[in-house]
C-alpha positions in Angstrom: -27.5 -32.3 -121.2 -24.7 -32.6 -124.0 -24.6 -30.3 -126.5 -22.8 -28.8 -129.7 -22.5 -25.0 -129.6 -21.6 -23.0 -133.0 -20.3 -19.6 -132.0 -20.1 -17.7 -135.3 -17.6 -14.9 -135.0 -14.5 -14.3 -133.2 -14.1 -10.6 -132.6 -13.3 -8.1 -130.0 -15.9 -8.9 -127.7 -15.6 -13.4 -128.1 -13.1 -13.7 -125.5 -15.2 -14.4 -122.4 -17.7 -16.1 -124.4 -15.7 -18.6 -125.5 -13.4 -18.9 -123.0 -16.6 -19.6 -120.8 -18.2 -22.1 -123.2 -14.6 -24.2 -123.3 -14.6 -24.1 -119.8 -18.1 -25.3 -118.7 -17.2 -28.0 -122.2 -16.3 -30.7 -120.0 -18.9 -31.0 -117.1 -21.5 -30.7 -119.4 -20.3 -32.6 -122.5 -20.3 -29.8 -125.1 -18.5 -29.4 -128.2 -17.6 -25.8 -129.3 -17.0 -24.6 -132.5 -15.8 -21.4 -133.6 -16.3 -19.8 -137.1 -14.7 -17.0 -138.4 -14.0 -15.4 -141.8 -10.2 -14.9 -140.4 -9.7 -18.9 -139.1 -6.1 -17.8 -137.5 -8.4 -15.9 -135.1 -11.1 -18.4 -134.3 -8.0 -20.8 -133.4 -6.3 -18.4 -131.5 -9.2 -18.3 -129.4 -9.8 -21.7 -129.3 -6.3 -22.4 -128.4 -6.3 -26.1 -129.3 -9.1 -27.0 -126.4 -9.8 -30.8 -126.7 -13.4 -29.9 -127.2 -13.3 -26.7 -129.1 -12.9 -26.4 -133.0 -12.0 -23.3 -135.1 -13.0 -23.2 -138.6 -13.2 -21.0 -141.5 -16.7 -19.4 -142.4 -17.8 -16.5 -145.0 -21.2 -15.9 -143.4 -22.3 -14.6 -146.8 -21.7 -18.9 -148.4 -25.6 -19.8 -147.7 -24.1 -23.4 -148.1 -21.5 -23.5 -145.8 -23.3 -21.5 -142.9 -26.1 -23.8 -142.9 -24.2 -27.1 -143.1 -22.4 -26.0 -140.3 -26.1 -24.4 -138.0 -27.1 -27.9 -139.1 -24.6 -29.6 -137.0 -25.0 -27.3 -134.0 -27.8 -27.4 -131.5 -27.3 -24.1 -130.1 -25.9 -21.0 -132.1 -24.5 -17.9 -130.8 -24.0 -15.5 -133.4 -21.7 -12.5 -132.8 -21.9 -10.9 -136.2 -22.7 -7.8 -137.3 -26.7 -7.1 -136.5 -27.6 -6.8 -140.0 -26.5 -10.9 -140.7 -28.6 -12.3 -137.8 -31.7 -12.3 -140.0 -30.3 -14.8 -142.1 -29.0 -17.0 -139.4 -32.0 -16.6 -137.3 -34.4 -17.8 -140.6 -31.2 -21.0 -140.9 -32.0 -21.5 -137.4 -35.9 -21.8 -138.0 -35.4 -24.0 -141.2 -32.9 -26.5 -139.5 -35.0 -26.0 -135.5 -31.8 -24.7 -134.1 -31.9 -22.5 -130.7 -29.8 -18.8 -131.2 -29.0 -16.4 -128.7 -27.2 -13.0 -129.8 -26.1 -9.4 -128.2 -27.9 -7.4 -130.9 -31.2 -5.1 -130.6 -33.6 -7.1 -132.2 -34.9 -5.9 -135.2 -38.5 -5.8 -136.4 -37.8 -8.5 -138.6 -36.4 -11.0 -136.4 -39.7 -10.2 -134.0 -42.0 -11.6 -136.8 -40.1 -15.0 -136.4 -41.3 -15.1 -132.9 -44.5 -17.7 -133.8 -42.5 -19.8 -136.1 -39.9 -20.1 -133.4 -42.4 -20.7 -130.6 -44.5 -23.5 -133.1 -40.7 -25.7 -133.2 -40.3 -25.0 -129.5 -37.2 -23.2 -130.4 -35.7 -20.2 -127.9 -34.5 -16.9 -129.5 -32.8 -14.6 -127.2 -31.7 -11.3 -128.3 -30.0 -8.3 -126.4 -28.0 -10.7 -124.1 -24.8 -8.9 -124.0 -24.3 -5.8 -122.2 -26.0 -2.6 -123.5 -28.5 -4.3 -124.5 -28.6 -7.1 -122.0 -27.7 -6.5 -118.5 -28.9 -3.2 -118.8 -32.4 -5.1 -119.0 -31.5 -7.6 -116.7 -30.7 -5.5 -113.5 -33.1 -2.7 -114.4 -35.8 -5.3 -114.5 -34.6 -6.9 -111.2 -35.0 -3.1 -109.6 -38.3 -2.3 -111.3 -39.4 -5.7 -109.5 -38.1 -5.1 -106.5 -39.5 -1.4 -106.3 -42.9 -2.9 -107.5 -43.0 -5.4 -104.7 -43.3 -2.6 -102.0 -46.6 -1.4 -103.6 -44.8 1.8 -105.2 -45.8 3.6 -108.2 -42.7 4.1 -110.4 -43.1 7.6 -112.3 -39.5 7.6 -114.6 -36.8 5.3 -115.5 -33.7 6.5 -116.8 -30.3 3.8 -117.6 -27.1 4.8 -118.8 -24.4 2.6 -120.1 -21.2 3.5 -121.4 -17.8 1.4 -122.2 -15.0 3.6 -122.0 -11.1 3.3 -121.2 -10.1 3.1 -117.5 -9.2 6.2 -115.9 -5.3 5.5 -115.4 -5.6 4.6 -119.1 -6.8 7.6 -120.2 -4.4 9.0 -122.0 -5.7 10.8 -125.3 -7.9 13.8 -126.0 -11.1 11.8 -126.4 -11.3 9.9 -123.5 -12.1 7.0 -125.9 -10.6 3.9 -127.1 -11.9 0.9 -129.0 -13.7 -2.2 -127.0 -16.0 -3.6 -129.8 -16.8 -2.9 -132.8 -15.7 0.4 -134.3 -17.8 0.2 -136.9 -20.4 0.7 -134.8 -18.8 3.3 -133.0 -18.8 5.3 -136.3 -22.0 5.0 -137.3 -23.5 5.2 -133.5 -26.5 7.3 -133.3 -27.8 8.0 -136.7 -31.6 8.0 -137.4 -34.0 9.4 -134.8 -33.2 8.7 -130.8 -36.7 9.2 -129.1 -37.6 9.3 -125.5 -40.5 10.4 -122.8 -39.7 13.5 -120.8 -42.8 14.8 -118.3 -45.0 12.7 -120.4 -44.2 14.9 -123.5 -42.1 12.8 -126.3 -39.0 14.4 -127.3 -37.2 13.4 -130.8 -33.5 14.1 -131.1 -32.5 13.7 -135.0 -29.2 12.4 -135.7 -27.5 16.1 -136.4 -28.7 17.1 -132.6 -27.8 14.1 -130.9 -24.3 14.7 -129.6 -25.2 18.5 -128.6 -28.2 17.4 -126.4 -26.4 15.7 -123.2 -27.0 15.2 -119.4 -24.4 14.8 -116.6 -24.0 11.7 -115.0 -21.9 11.3 -111.8 -20.6 8.0 -111.1 -19.5 7.6 -107.2 -15.5 6.9 -107.2 -15.3 8.0 -110.7 -16.8 11.2 -111.0 -18.8 13.4 -113.6 -19.5 11.7 -117.0 -21.4 12.7 -119.9 -24.9 11.0 -121.3 -26.5 11.3 -125.2 -29.5 9.6 -125.8 -29.9 6.0 -127.0 -32.1 4.4 -129.9 -35.5 4.3 -129.1 -36.3 4.8 -125.4 -39.6 4.1 -125.7 -39.6 0.3 -127.3 -38.9 -0.7 -123.6 -41.9 0.7 -122.2 -43.9 -2.0 -123.0 -41.2 -4.7 -122.1 -40.3 -3.0 -118.9 -44.2 -2.9 -117.9 -43.8 0.8 -117.7 -46.9 1.6 -120.3 -48.0 4.5 -118.3 -44.6 5.8 -117.3 -44.4 9.8 -118.1 -40.4 9.7 -118.4 -38.1 7.2 -119.9 -34.6 7.5 -121.1 -32.0 5.3 -122.4 -28.8 6.6 -122.9 -24.8 6.4 -123.8 -22.1 7.4 -121.5 -18.8 9.5 -122.1 -16.1 11.1 -120.6 -17.1 15.1 -121.0 -16.1 16.9 -123.9 -16.5 13.9 -126.0 -20.4 14.5 -127.3 -19.4 17.9 -128.7 -16.3 16.9 -130.7 -18.0 13.8 -132.1 -20.9 16.2 -133.1 -18.2 18.5 -134.8 -17.5 15.2 -137.3 -21.1 14.7 -137.7 -21.7 18.5 -138.5 -18.2 18.1 -141.2 -20.0 15.0 -142.9 -17.3 12.8 -141.7 -19.6 10.4 -140.5 -21.5 9.6 -143.6 -21.2 6.5 -145.3 -23.5 7.0 -148.5 -21.0 8.2 -150.8 -17.6 7.0 -151.8 -14.9 9.3 -152.7 -14.0 8.9 -156.0 -10.1 8.4 -155.9 -9.9 8.4 -152.2 -6.5 6.4 -152.4 -4.7 9.2 -153.8 -5.6 12.2 -151.8 -4.6 12.8 -148.2 -6.4 13.9 -145.1 -6.1 17.5 -145.4 -7.6 17.2 -149.4 -10.4 15.4 -147.9 -10.8 18.0 -145.2 -10.5 20.9 -148.0 -13.2 19.4 -150.0 -15.8 19.6 -147.2 -15.0 22.7 -145.8 -16.3 26.0 -146.9 -14.3 27.7 -149.8 -12.8 31.3 -148.9 -9.6 32.7 -147.5 -7.8 30.9 -144.4 -6.6 27.6 -143.3 -8.6 24.7 -144.5 -8.0 24.4 -140.3 -9.3 27.8 -140.1 -12.6 27.4 -142.3 -13.6 24.2 -140.7 -13.4 26.1 -137.5 -15.7 29.0 -138.7 -18.2 26.6 -140.3 -18.3 24.7 -136.7 -18.5 28.4 -134.9 -15.7 27.2 -132.8 -12.1 28.7 -131.8 -9.4 27.4 -133.7 -7.1 26.6 -131.2 -10.2 25.1 -128.3 -10.9 21.9 -127.6 -12.9 20.7 -129.6 -10.4 21.6 -132.6 -7.8 20.6 -131.0 -9.2 16.9 -130.3 -9.6 16.8 -134.6 -5.9 18.2 -135.4 -4.9 15.3 -132.8 -6.8 13.1 -135.1 -4.6 14.1 -137.9 -7.4 15.4 -139.8 -5.4 18.2 -141.2 -2.4 16.1 -142.2 -0.9 15.9 -145.8 -0.9 12.1 -145.5 -2.4 10.0 -147.9 -5.8 8.2 -146.9 -4.9 4.9 -148.8 -8.1 3.4 -149.0 -10.0 2.6 -152.5 -13.2 4.4 -153.1 -13.9 4.6 -149.5 -17.0 6.8 -147.5 -16.0 9.3 -145.2 -17.3 7.1 -142.4 -14.7 4.2 -143.7 -12.0 6.7 -143.6 -12.6 7.9 -140.2 -12.8 4.5 -139.1 -9.7 3.8 -140.1 -8.3 6.9 -138.9 -9.7 6.1 -135.5 -8.8 2.2 -135.6 -5.2 3.7 -135.2 -6.0 6.4 -133.1 -8.1 5.1 -130.4 -6.1 1.3 -130.0 -6.0 -0.2 -126.6 -2.5 -0.8 -125.9 -1.7 -4.2 -124.9 -1.4 -3.2 -120.5 -4.4 -0.4 -121.2 -7.5 -1.5 -118.9 -11.0 -0.4 -120.1 -14.0 1.0 -118.2 -17.4 -0.1 -118.0 -20.2 2.2 -116.2 -23.7 1.5 -115.9 -26.2 3.7 -114.1 -30.2 3.1 -113.3 -32.0 5.9 -112.0 -35.8 4.7 -111.0 -37.8 7.5 -109.2 -41.0 6.4 -107.5 -44.2 7.5 -105.2 -44.8 5.3 -101.7 -47.0 6.4 -98.9 -47.3 10.4 -100.4 -43.3 10.6 -100.9 -41.0 11.1 -103.7 -37.8 8.1 -103.8 -35.2 7.8 -106.2 -33.8 4.6 -106.2 -29.8 5.1 -107.9 -27.9 1.6 -108.9 -24.2 1.4 -110.6 -22.4 -0.7 -112.2 -18.7 -0.2 -112.7 -15.9 -3.3 -114.3 -12.1 -2.4 -115.4 -11.1 -5.2 -117.5 -7.6 -6.6 -116.7 -5.7 -5.8 -120.1 -6.5 -5.4 -123.8 -6.8 -9.2 -124.3 -9.1 -9.8 -120.8 -11.5 -6.6 -121.5 -14.5 -6.1 -119.2 -16.3 -5.1 -122.4 -15.7 -9.0 -123.4 -16.6 -9.8 -120.1 -19.8 -8.2 -119.5 -21.1 -9.3 -123.0 -19.7 -12.5 -123.7 -20.8 -14.1 -120.1 -24.5 -13.1 -120.1 -24.6 -15.4 -123.5 -22.6 -17.9 -122.2 -24.4 -18.8 -119.0 -27.5 -18.3 -121.2 -26.7 -21.0 -123.6 -26.0 -23.0 -120.2 -29.4 -22.7 -119.1 -30.7 -23.6 -122.3 -28.7 -27.0 -122.8 -29.7 -27.7 -119.0 -33.5 -27.5 -120.1 -34.3 -24.7 -117.7 -35.7 -22.1 -120.6 -39.0 -22.3 -121.0 -39.7 -19.2 -123.1 -39.8 -20.4 -126.3 -40.2 -17.4 -129.5 -37.9 -14.3 -129.9 -37.6 -12.5 -126.4 -35.2 -10.2 -124.6 -34.1 -10.9 -121.1 -36.4 -9.2 -119.0 -38.0 -12.2 -117.5 -37.2 -13.3 -113.9 -35.9 -17.2 -115.3 -33.9 -15.4 -117.2 -32.1 -12.3 -115.4 -32.2 -14.1 -112.3 -29.6 -17.4 -112.7 -27.9 -14.9 -114.8 -26.8 -12.3 -112.8 -26.3 -14.6 -109.9 -23.6 -16.1 -111.9 -22.3 -13.1 -113.0 -21.2 -12.3 -109.4 -18.7 -14.9 -109.4 -17.0 -12.6 -112.6 -16.6 -9.8 -110.3 -20.1 -8.3 -111.1 -21.8 -6.3 -108.3 -24.6 -3.9 -108.8 -24.8 -1.3 -105.6 -27.8 0.8 -105.1 -29.3 3.6 -102.7 -32.3 5.1 -102.2 -32.8 8.7 -101.8 -35.5 11.2 -101.2 -36.5 14.0 -104.1 
């Protein structure tokens, strides 16, 4: 029953997970180690708990990383997604279970047989999106299937935003998770199925193609396609379904403005700008703007075919992109420069509350009639430290760690949480933390 839990990463989304692990440690005899490149951040979250320990870890130092993993029974990685593979390979070698909230890469799936042979549980996509979206979707899909209905469409939308009462900037957005992931979101091609037809949305068109979504009590949001929706047809048991779409929610106006940043070139992470430490934001925009008469702002607006004083250009101006202020970053890419700017402009104030919104729309046919099952989940955080994002990313991982330590999980190998043995107990316990999915059925 007792277990040694290693949590790698003490960033924005770690609070609820660390608090959960420490709160359960007495009952289950856990020893919880939190490792981070910033040991002060780890120590601030462990708070001198008698069963907790904060340690320094540079995850790229292989021997240090392996030494910590070797001393654990269950490893929870909150690292950026590209670093999970090395941790996973260490866990295979050292025979440790692994839990992450990130998308499972093809490389990670390839470790499935080795993990199974060693009777190891590797669970990815165990956070909010991906994570709670899979679990709540499977719960509704299975409930509908049990009526004998045929499911004809599945759409799912999730967003991590700022609560309406603290929505005090023109973008309607503040950071509650990894800023780099926000800046680089959508790169690559999103794909989905619509009425049996395959749809591709390349990056340059992604944010210009949105759907309106109504959330009860909160009003209208906009959604853009999220990654590869087709991956989940088989995982959800919807192989023959003609329509499947997963999307990301934002307040109206965000996507059009982000599309402008993409077209300008400010989300490009491929080339470093020499002497970026010496230039101003205004000079950067001059370098990205077409040549010709008029101000930089006017030429950018012309290039984007936008009104110079319209909403989108006003959002760009509010960010400070046309200010003659030094960038002060050495040889930085445009994406890194944008991230630094946004970190300041989109910061949660200490008393700000964040907002998580999720909606599933499942269309089905039963006895010759068409129906839509609409389920909604909304949760607000308490402040900038105790965020809904942290709770909905961290608690599912914490609960799953407990299920492993109690021997209640039989599924060895590499998985995502679409199995009843995972989602039923996790979603049941999440109710204790204020997470409730409401649903209604409408005639189509």
